[in-house]
C-alpha positions, 0 to 999 in steps of 0.5 A: 491169220491163215496162210490161205488168206495170205495166198488169196490176197496176194493175187495182182492183175497183170498190169500191176505185176508188170509195173511192180516188176519193172520198178524192182528191176530198174531199181536193182539195175541202178543200184547194182550198176552204181555198186559194181562200177567201182570194182570194174574201175579198180585199176584206174581208181588205183592210179588216180587215188593211190598213185604212189603206192605199190599196193594201189589195187589192194588199197582200192579193194580195201575200200571196196571191202569196207563198204560191205561192213556197212551193208548190215547197218543198211539192212537193219535200219532200212529193214526196220523201217521197211517192216514198219512204214512200208517197202516202197518208201524205203526202196525210193530212199535207197535208190536216191542215196546210192545215186547221189553217192555214186555221182559224187565219186565222179566229182571227187578231186584226185590225189594229185589235187588234194592229197590223202583227203581224196582216197578218204572221201572216196571210201566215205562215199563207198560206205554210203553205197554199201549202206544203200545196197544193204537196204536194197537187196532184201527190200527189192526181193521182198517187194517182188516176192510179195507181189508175185502170183502163186506158183511164180515167185521164183520166176518173178524174183529172178527177173531182178537178178537178171537186172543185176547182172545186166547192170554189171554187163553195162558197167563192163561194156562201158569200162571196156569201151572207154578203156579201149577208146580213151587209153590209160592216160586219158582214162586217168585224166578224166575218163574215169569220172564218166561211168560214175556220173551216169548214176544221175540219169539212172537214179532219176529213172529208177526214182520216178518209177518207184514213186509211182507204185503201191506197197505190197498186198502182204504189207498193206493187209497186215498194216490195215489189220494192225498186225505190224511188228513194233520192233521187227528185228527184236521179234526175230531174235526172240524166236528160235525159228527166226534165229535159225532162219537168220543163221541159214540166211548167213551161210546159204549165200556163201556161193555169192562170194565166189560167184558174184564178187570173184567171177564177175566183179574181180575177174577183169582185175584178176585177168589183167593183173595175174594172167597178163590178159589185156584190160579189154580182153578181161572185160570181154570175158566177163561180158560174155559170161554175164550174157550167159548168166542173164540168159540162164537165170529165168530158167533156173527161177522157173525150174525152182517153182516146179521142183523146189528151191533146194534142189536147184541150189544144191545142184548148182553147188555140186556142179560148182564144186566139180567144175570150179577148178577145171573152169579156172584152169581154162581161164588160166590158159591165157587163151581168150576163147578158152577163158570165155568157155570157162567163165561162161560155164561157171556163170551158167552153174552160178545161175542156179544159185543166184537166180533162186537164193533170194526167193528161198531167203524171202520164204524163210521169214514171215511178213512181220519181220521179213525185210529186217531179218532177211536183210540182216542175215544176207548182208552179214554174209555179203560183208564177210564172204562177198565184199572181202573176196576180191581183197582176199584173192589179191592178198592170197595170190600175192602171198602164195603166187598161186593164181588158182586161189579163186578156183579153190574159193569157188569149191569151198564156198559151193560146199558151204552152200550145199551143207547149209541148204540141206538144212532148209525146209523148202517152201516153194509150193507154200503161200508166204506166211505173215507170222 
């Protein structure tokens, strides 16, 4: 099949494009809110589920990290089915799964009520969240990219990243407002449940929207022509080109570890536990930086459509390697205004990575194996370098006493991304290929 045919078949009318974008973004918002609220509530969850432990916060982040190792499984199973029966069906399934798991966390008995069974159930539900997110990331980005008009794939997929960070902002503001309004005692008594129970209306909204959209033109065309892969992941591993692409999908997202999971998810805990900021102050710094990155992301996505994905991601990696330590020094001053400046500068830099990384990975793979292969590489990267990052930061700071560990991690992961992205062929100005 010619790539020209692929490009021509991928044109959608503006109304359909808006519906598709809304479906992708609402689903991403719900998924990432459900996933992120666990990190924002780490301090309170530690008191509720590990009340007698001196390492309670670390144990919560152990549960956070464990769930990430189920992301590749979610990516494999959902990716296989997504390449076989359709992207839309799997996106409906994953949003339903994570919404149920997150709401169930909000209904859990505490350690005081049922003892050790409480944290065990918490971690099991967290595993279901991880499985679901493993199927969401590659599926939603593939869905948006395969619907996007030629020359705008970077911009269209960046909208989903805005949704992901707005979901984190929502979680941050909810956590800050409730912590400030209820106080520590009432938060530990009942308030911690409310952010998790909000998954119910979010999930219902996302499910309703996703059920009303059609599958992508690329998948539908391939299905009609009998061109679907029987075993997408086996096909991907049998090809040297696809194996190399999956390896790149493992290492190019390295900056996610220091960006998404340290700068945003771990930051409120880091600031209150290690830098003696108040909990609300830490959440405020995170909230402002989330606004900054949400504004910057679409500009980076559109820029990548013009100059290419490699240049934007490489530029962001170089900037992070140079600015990581100075920005963390600003955060470490203990001054809220300076901390906001440091975190916001890093957020804008990170936008050049997170706003472009997913479309670059989508473009590495053909339609036949895209969901499976992209999902496997990206989710292994998230598990190894992302989900473990808050736990690693907590452990290393505890062992060394050096609160600048997150800054060093930012520099190292940026350099890793820079090296990996230099090995990619930029396909920003080529149509998506089917095989």
